[in-house]
N, C-alpha and C positions, 0 to 999 in steps of 0.2 A: 942489086938494089939495096938501099939503105933506109933505115928508119930515121927520119929527121926529128920527129917529136911524137909523143903519145900522151894524150890528156883526157881526163874525164870532163865532160862539158854538157851544157844544156842545148845549144843550138849551133848550127854551122850554116853559113851563107856564102855563096860564090858570087863575085861581081867582076866585071871587066873594067879595065882602065886603059887609057891610050897606051899604045906600045906595039903590038897588042900585049897586054899583060893581064894577069888574073890576080885578084885579091881573095883571100879566104878570111872571112870574118867569123871568129869563134866567140861565143858569149857563154857566160856562166861557168867558166873554168873552175873546177872544184877538185879538192883532194879529200873532202869529207862532206857528210850530209847527215841531218837528223833522220832517224828512222821514221817511217810513216806510222808505225805503231810499236808497241812494246815487243821485244824479242820473245820467242822466235818470229822472224818475219823474212820476207823476200823482197829484195830491191833489184832494180834493173837499170843501173846507170849506163849512160852512153859514153863509150870510149872512141875517140877519133885517133887514127894512126896516120901520120903524114909520111909519105914515102917518096924518095927521089931515086931515079935511075941514072947512074953515072954514064958518061959517053961510051964506055966499054961494056955496058950492061947487055945481057941477052934479052931483056925486056919482059921476061916472064918469071914468075916465082910463086911461092905460097906464103901467105902471112899466117902465122900461128899465134894465138893468144891463149895462155893458160892462166886461170885464176886460182890462186892458192892462199890459204891463211898465212899471214905474216909469221915467220918463224916455224911454220909447220914442216912436217916431214916431206922432203922433196920427192920421195918415192911413193907417197900416199896418193890415193885417187884425187884428182883436182876437183874443185868446186864446180868448175865449168871449163869448157875448151871450145875454141872456135878456130876453124881453118878456112881461109878464103883464097881463091886464086888471085894473082896480081898480073896485070898486063899494062906496062907503062913504057912509052917510047923512050929511048935513051935521051938524056938531058932534059927530061920532063919530070913533073911532080904529079902526084895524085894522092888520094886519101881513101881510107876504108873506115866504115863505122862498124863497131862491134858492140852488141848489146847482149849481155848475158844475164839470166835470172840467177841471182846469188842469194842463197839461203844462209841467213845469219842466225846462229843459235844464241849468240851473245854479242854485245857491242864490241867492236874491235876493228882491226885492219886486215884487209885482203890485199894481195899484190897481183897485178896483171903482168905476166911475163910475156913480152912481145918479141917475136923474131921472124926473120925471113929465111926460108930454106935452111933451117938448122944453124943459122949464123948467130952472131952475138945477140944477147938478150938485153932488152931495154925494160926496166921494171917501173911500174907506176902504182903507187899506193892509193887506196881508197878506204877511208875510215867511216864506219857507221857509228853515229853518236846517239845518245838517248833522245827520244822524241821531245819536241818542244811542247811545253805545257801551256 
């Protein structure tokens, strides 16, 4: 299986179109957001991971997402970690939603490290900005 895309977003909707075919409508794609309050604070952004199973895929696997501070020690304890089973028919697409509660001690960037079955890592940044006054 392969990760096609991974994005922080507000909403996801599925709709059918003739074919039969499916459309995935994503809205509110974001790589940063203002904090809900002054730091320290906790935020819980939604990450969507789109996955494709190639024709020769076994159809099962595990999606792992590890959240770490940008530039942080890769051996340090992660801010959050999520592991989910995947089951996708070969030649089909699917998605997984990941929502982690991330504690920020200061404004800055965290990075979601996404991978399937210890494969290549896709990184997605998320920056917490000062609150809007």
